[in-house]
N, C-alpha and C positions, 0 to 999 in steps of 0.2 A: 557353562562349557561343563563344570564339574558334573553336574546335575544330569546335563541332556535337558535342559530347560531351553523352549524355544519361544518364546515370546515377543509382540511387536509392541511399540512405542506405545500405542494409545493403550493396549491392552495393561502394560508396566503402568501407567499411571493412574487406569481404573484400580488396580490390586491396592498403590499406593492411598489413593483417595481413601477406598472403603476400608481401610487401615488406620486412617488418622496420619499417614506419613506425608503428606504431602505440606510444604511451607506455605504458608500464606500471609500474600501480599498485604501490608498494611495500608488501610486506606486514608488518603492523603487528600488535602483540595485539591479541584481539579481545575485547571485554568481554563476558558473560551477559548480556543483557537479559531472560531467561525463568526467573522461579522458580516453577516449578509443583507443590513440595514445601509446603504450606501446609494451614491448617486449615478452606480456606474450600470451599463447594460448588462441584462441577465440573458443567459443564451438556452435556447429550447434543450431536452434532454432528445440526442437522438442515438440509444443505444438500448432502447425499450426492448427493440427484439434482434437486437446485434450480440452476435456471439464473435467473436475473431479464433479466425483457422491460421492465422499464422502469425509473426513476429512483427511487432511495429504495426500494427492494425488499429489498436485502442489503449492509447497509455492514461491511466487514473492516478491521478496528483490528491495528495492529501498534504494534513499537517499533523503532527502531532507532539504531545510535549513530554520533554525530559525531566526529570525531578534532579536537583541538584540541591547541595548543603544549603544554601541561600538564595531559593530561587526553583526558576524553569529556566530551559532553554526549549527553543522548537526547532523541529525537524521537518523539513519539508520533504515530501518523498515522491516519485514518480515511478511509476510501477507499470508493465509491461504487462497487460491483461491476459495474452495469450500462453506466455512462458514463466510469468511470475515474478520475473528478475527484475530488481530496484535499478531502473536505467539512471536515476538522478536522483541524488540529494544533497542536502547542505545543511547545517547546525546553525541556528540563529540566535542571538542573546534576545531579539526582540521578532513580535510579528508581524513587521514590515514588511514587504513584498519585496524587497530583495532576495529575501533566503528563498522563496518561491522561485524567482527568476534566476537565481544562478543553478539552483537544480534541475530546470529546464536547459539550461544551457548548458552544464554537462549531458543530459540525457540527448539534444540533438548533434551536440559535438562525438559523443561516443556511436551514434549509429544511422543509421542510412536511410531518410525516410523520403519516400516517394509524395511529392506532389498529389494531394486530394488524397492520398491513400492512409491516411492517418487520423485519428477520432480524440481528440483529447478530452477527456471526462471528469470534472471536479464539482465539489458543492458551489455555494453560489458567493464564497467568503470575498472579500474585498482584494485580496491577493491576486485571485486570478481573474476578477474582473477588471481591473486598472487597467490604463492605458497601456503603459510599459509593458504588462504581461500578453495584453489580445494582439499588440502590435508584432512581438516576436512568433505568435500562432499565425497569423495572417499573412505576415512576409513570408514565412514558410509555407503557406498555403495547408493549414495544419485545420482540421472543421474543427467548432468548437462547440460542445456539451456539457450540459450541467444539469444536477437533479433538481428535483420539485419538491420543493418547501420541506427542506433538510432530509431526505430521504438518503440512508446510511449506504457510502458505497462498500457492498459486501468484501470485495478483494481488498480494498484499502483499509479495513478493519481487521480481516484476516493478517494481513500482512504485520500491521500492528501489536496484533496481539501475538504473533511469533518471535517478534524481535524484541517484545518486553516482557515475554513470558519464559523465554528460553536464553533468548543470546543478548539481552541488556542487562546491566544491572540496576535493583531497585532503587537507589542513590547513587551520585557523583559529588565527590566532594566540591568541583569549581568544573567552569565549563573549557578548562583543555583536557581533563582527565576523560570528559562527557565526548567531547571531539573525537579522542583514541578509542572511546570505545565505541563510538556508535560506526566510525569508521571497517573497525576488526569484525562488529557483527554482523553488518551489510557483506562484508568480504564472504564469512562463513554461511550467510543466508543464499547468496547468491551461487558461490562454489560447490560449498558440502551439503546443504542440508535438502533431502530428496522431499517431494511434495507429492503427498498422495494424490491429488487433486490432477496429476499429472503425470499419474501413473510412475511416481516413485523417481522422475528421475530431477536433477538438479535443474534449478532454472536455467544457470548459464549454457548446460548442455542442450535444453530444448531451446531455447533463443538461439543459439547458435546456430541449431541444426534444421528447427523446425519438422522434427520427425514428426511422425503421425500418433495418436497417445489417443489412448480411452480416456476423455475428459470426463472428470463428476462433478465440473460448477456448472450448473444452471443459470442463466442470465438474474440476475437478482430481481427486476421488475418483470421478467413471465411470471417467476416463482409466487410474485406478490398476488400479482392477478390471477392466479390458479386458489391461491390460498384464500381470498376474496369470494371467490364465489364455491367454495368448498370441497374443492377438489384437495384431497390428502397426498403430500409429498413424499 
């Protein structure tokens, strides 16, 4: 303000990067969070050409890991693809399906979902294919969609990146401190952090109002197909 500089967040980070002023994260061993080699049914991909135009039309589920001093905790997330709001989450000590189920129940408890109007998209991990998880989706008449051959979920990766790079600590001393840190980070993410992909609105604002926005996100699968035929994006 004193020198009348007007610079956005991305430009500011670029200046820091070019001058070697960014703090580099230490590389640690990464746990595998997806086990797709199981006996349960795997579902087709329903969102290859689908772009949501309102809240609660497409939810994207994913599991990421949180570093603890003595191991890992596992964060199950459900994100609304239209608003980018994290609608459900749960931090677990293990990769059992219980964490994903509790995140789903939170999302359903806090959102009005019209029957046959919501697609739930995830990877093919056992947590999302198991009978208990699928039963909840079927009972709520929620359409089930899954990735193909481990394709990344662009929205999930973006959300994970924001949480880990901006809002979560690199290392937590124990599970309890991680629980507190995750709850605070997600609250900031939903209520305070504007997103360029939704015209610099906050997720909670867009989720509750469904205001028209100039979207800057393209369906990953459409973009992938264009790249495969040599069209520059």
